[in-house]
N, C-alpha and C positions, 0 to 999 in steps of 0.2 A: 775457309770458304772460297777456295780457288775458283771453281767454276762459277759460283754465284757472283763473286766479285768481278770477274771478267765480263759477265753479262750485264751486271749493274753499271759498270763503267761504260759499256757500249750504249746503254740506254741513256745515260747522262750526257754523253757526248753528242748523241743524235738529237736529244732534246735541245741542248745548247745551240747546236748549229741550225736548227730548223724552227724553233718556237716563234721567233719574231716574224719570220716569213709567213708561217701558217696563220698567226694572229692577223697580220696585215691582209692576207688573201681572203679572209672572211669578213672584210670591211670593219675591222676593229682597230685599225691603225691609230685612230684618235685617242685610244686609251693609253697609248705609249707616252703621252704627255702628262699622265697622272702619276706622280711620284710613288704613291702607295701601291698602285697597280704594278709599276715596274719593279718595286721591291719584291712583290710576290713572284713575278715572272723570273727575275734574276736569281733568286735564292730559294729553289724548290725543296731543299732538304735532301734526305738520303735516297729518295725515290725507290723505296723498297716495294711498295705496292705496284708501282708501274713496272718494276722488274718482273713481278709475278705475272702480269698480263703478257709481257713479252715471252716469258718462259713457257707459259701454258699454251700459247699459240704455236711456238716453235716445237714444243714437246710432241705435238701431233704431226709434225712434218711440214708445218706451214713456213714458207720462206718469208723473210722480213719484207714488209712493204709500208707505204706511207700511212696506212690506216692504224698501224701500231703506234706511230709517232703521235697521231691525232688523239688516240686513246690515252697515251702517256700524258699529254697536256691536259686532257679532260680529268684524269685521275688526280693530277697535281693541283688543279684548280679546285676540285672538290675538297681535297685535303686542306688546302690553304683556307678555303671558306670556313670549314669546320673549326680550324684552329683559331681563326679570327674571332668567331663567335664564342669559342671556349674562353679565349682571353678576355673578351668583354664580360662574360659571366664571372670569371675567376679574378678579374682585375689583374690580369697577367702583365708583368713589366718587361720581361725578356723572353724571347723565343729564338732558338737557334743562334744564340750569341748576339742577337740584335734586339733593339727595342721592339716591342710588339706594335702592330699597326695602331691599336687603340691608344697605346702610350705615346707613340710618335706623332700621330695625326689627329687624335681625339675621337670621342665616341661616335659622333655623326658620320665622320668619314669611314671609320671602321665598320659600322653597321651597314652603311650603304655599299661598301666594297664587298663585304661578305655576301650580300644579296646579289650584287652585280656579277660576281664570279659564277654563281649558279646560272644566271641568265646567259652568260657567255658559254657555259657548258652546253646549254640547250642549243645555242647557235652552232657550236662545233659538231654536235651530234648530227644536226641536219646537213652538215657539209661533208660528212664522211662518205667517201666514194665506195659504196657497197650496195648490195641489193636491198630492196625495201623490206624483205623479211628479216634480214640481218639487222638492218637499221632499227626496226621495230623491237627486235630482241635486245639490242643495245640500250635503247631508250627504256624498255621495261626493266632491265636489270639495274640501270642507274637510278631511275625514279623510285624503284622499290627500295634500293639501298638508302637513298636520301630520306625517304619516309621513315625507315627504321632508325636512321641516325637522329632524326628529329625526335622520335619517340624515346630513344635512348638518352638524349640530352635532357629532354623534359622530365623523364622518369628518374634521372639522377638525383632529383630533389628528395626522393624517398630515402636516399643514403645520408642526407644531412641530419645529424644528431640521432639517427635511428640505430642505436647500438644493439637492438634486439632483432634486427633484420635477418632473414634467413639467407643461407647460401643460395638457394634457388632464386630469391628475389635479386640478389647481387648479380648472379650470372645472367639474369634476364636483362639487367641494365647494360652490362659490359658486352653482351652478345649483340645488342643493338648499336652500342656506341663504337665498338671496335671490330668484333668478329665479322659483322656483315660487310664491312668495307674490304676486309681481306678476301672474303669469299667472292665479292663482286669483282674485285680486281682479277682474281683467278678465272672467273666465269667469262669476262670480256674476251680474254685470249681464246677461249674455246669457241666463242661465237664467231670471231673472225676466222678461226681455223675450220669451222663447220664440222665439228666432230660429233661422235655419237652421244646419246644421252647418258650412257654409262660412264664414258670418259668425263663428260661435264660434271656429272654427279660426284665423281671421285675427287676432282680438283676443287670443286666448290666446298665439299666437306673438309678437304685438306685446309683450305683457307679459313674456314670457320673455326676448326679446332686450333689451328695455329694462332688465330686472332685471340682466342681465349687464353692460350698459354702466354702470348705476348703481353696482354693486359695484366694478368696476374703477376707475371715476372716484373713488370713495371712497378706494381704495388710493392712487391717484395724488395726490390732494389732500393726503393725510396725509404723503406723502414731500415734497411741495413745501413744506408748512408747516414741516416739520423742517429742510429745507434753508435756508429763510429765517429759521430760528431763532425760529419762532413756536410757540406752544403747541398741541399736538395730543395730548390725553390718550389718545385711542383708539389712535393709532399707537405712542405710548410703551408702552402696554400690550402691543401686538403685538410690539414689540421685546423687552420684558422677558420675554415668553413665547417669544421666538425663533420667532414665527409667520411663516412665509414667505408673501409675497404676490407678485403679478405683477411688480412692479419688481425684486424680488430674483431671481426666476426668470430674467428677461431679463438681468439683470446677470451672473448666473453663466453663462448661456449664451454671452454674447458677450465676457465679461471676459478680461483676460490672466491669466497664471499667478499674478501677485502679487495681483491683485484676487480671484481665485478662492480663494487661500489665506486672505485676510482674511475672506471670507464663510464659508469652511469653519470657521475658528477660532472665529468668533463664534457661528454657529448650532450648532456642536458643543459649545459651552460652554467652550472652551479660552481664549476671550478675552471680555472684557466691554466692549470699546471700541465703543460704538454710533456714535460720531462718524465713525469710519472707514467703517463700513458705510453710514451715511447719505450720506457723500461719494460713495461708489461707486454706490449705487442711485439717486442723484438727478442723475446726469450727464444732460446734455441728450439724448445719443444713446439712453439708456435710456428717459427719459420720452417721447421721440418715438415709440418703438416701442409703448409702452403706450398713448399717445394714439391711435395708428393702430388699435389693437384696439377702443378705445371708439367711435371714429367708425364702424368697421365694423359694430358691433352696433346703433348708433343708426340707421344707414342701413337695416339689415335691418328694424328695427322700423317705420320710416317706409314701407318697401316693403310690409310686411305689410298696412297699412291703405289702400293705394292704391285697392283695389277697393270700399271702403265708400262709402256715400252722402256727399255733401258737405253739411255743415251745421256749426253752431257747435261741436258735440261732436267732430267729426272734427278741426276746427281746433284744439281744445283738446289733443287727443292729439298733433297735429303740433307744437304750441307747446312741449309738454313735451320733445319730442325736440330741438327747436331750442335750448331753454334749456340742456340738457345739452351740446349742441355748443358753445355759447358758453363754457361753463365749461372745456371742453377747450382752447380757444384760449389 
């Protein structure tokens, strides 16, 4: 991913060099004395979604400016808030190699910080130096994304113990939890660039399909790790919550009577034997069907951007798709 990694590195470097100044300039300097806030600011993660915003703005010929840095910070704060709330719900212990906010600072601090980050996002949107029409579009895009993410997080409860859930219901949950964030990140770049509706629709669809592929791949990798007896705390948490993901849905759909009974007993709480469930959902025939779904959505994402101009930024979008394809193999 040469082109994508170069751009990602630039986004990270710009973020690191300007984030504290931007936070201070919007009258938020006092938050820098709060340890949990500083942990979020200092360790933003891979910044993949922010990189998509930068790419989709520049893909249309928009030269880099401070508004993209502000959007980068906004996206990272939204991501951080969602992860903090996820960890509260999942009783997460570690995140990105460090103790989670809830584990380090306690439930009240984590809950308040997650909410506070969204309030800060609203402040930063108001400070973006752009026209009122663009600012309204940015606000609409972000607020719509947040509402979908709330719906996705709330509706995730239907996956708990629900071994008969349909693929359609599963995709509804992950589209709101994951895909909408990817598509929003892509859309923000087009708003700053002031591109046509066709261009915007193409990259929004790209982000949506890529988000689906990313989430299914995450589910797949978790099962493979457990089959190979490697540590995957995320999926261990999913199993402990009896949270159904696509491999389980496929396994229950095509499994024989005995396999279905094992799945039923575990997800209904009658059995606690995770090993038997892992053995069933990690069969090659199951993983193969899940892989086919991932490849389908990656190809859809690549098809979405075929009509866009050819340059290093389009190459970067294609590279990211190819990288996910390599992980599927």
